[in-house]
C-alpha positions in Angstrom: -40.8 26.3 34.1 -38.0 26.5 36.7 -35.7 23.5 37.3 -34.0 23.4 40.7 -30.4 22.4 40.0 -27.7 21.7 42.6 -25.0 24.4 43.2 -22.2 24.3 40.6 -19.6 23.2 43.1 -21.7 20.2 44.2 -22.3 19.3 40.5 -18.6 19.4 39.7 -17.6 17.4 42.8 -20.1 14.7 41.8 -18.6 14.6 38.3 -15.1 14.2 39.8 -16.3 11.3 41.9 -17.2 9.3 38.8 -14.8 7.0 37.0 -12.7 8.4 34.2 -14.7 6.3 31.7 -18.0 7.7 33.0 -16.6 11.3 32.9 -15.5 10.7 29.3 -19.0 9.4 28.3 -20.7 12.5 29.9 -18.4 15.0 28.3 -18.6 13.3 24.9 -22.4 13.5 25.1 -22.2 17.2 26.2 -19.9 17.9 23.3 -22.3 16.3 20.9 -25.3 18.3 22.2 -23.3 21.5 22.2 -22.1 21.1 18.6 -25.7 20.3 17.6 -26.9 23.5 19.2 -24.1 25.5 17.4 -25.0 24.0 14.1 -28.7 24.8 14.6 -27.9 28.4 15.5 -25.5 28.7 12.5 -28.2 27.4 10.2 -30.8 29.9 11.6 -28.3 32.8 11.2 -27.4 31.8 7.6 -31.1 31.6 6.6 -31.9 35.1 7.9 -31.2 37.8 5.2 -29.1 40.7 6.4 
């Protein structure tokens, strides 16, 4: 499945057009999702015998 995303420059410009509060909310959510992905990968790596 391919998702058509806007160019990176357009995405970043739209982020900058938001209020600081909205930017903070978006980046807090991004940070949460990223940390969850890291923890998942860490758990998988620890459970694989080497």
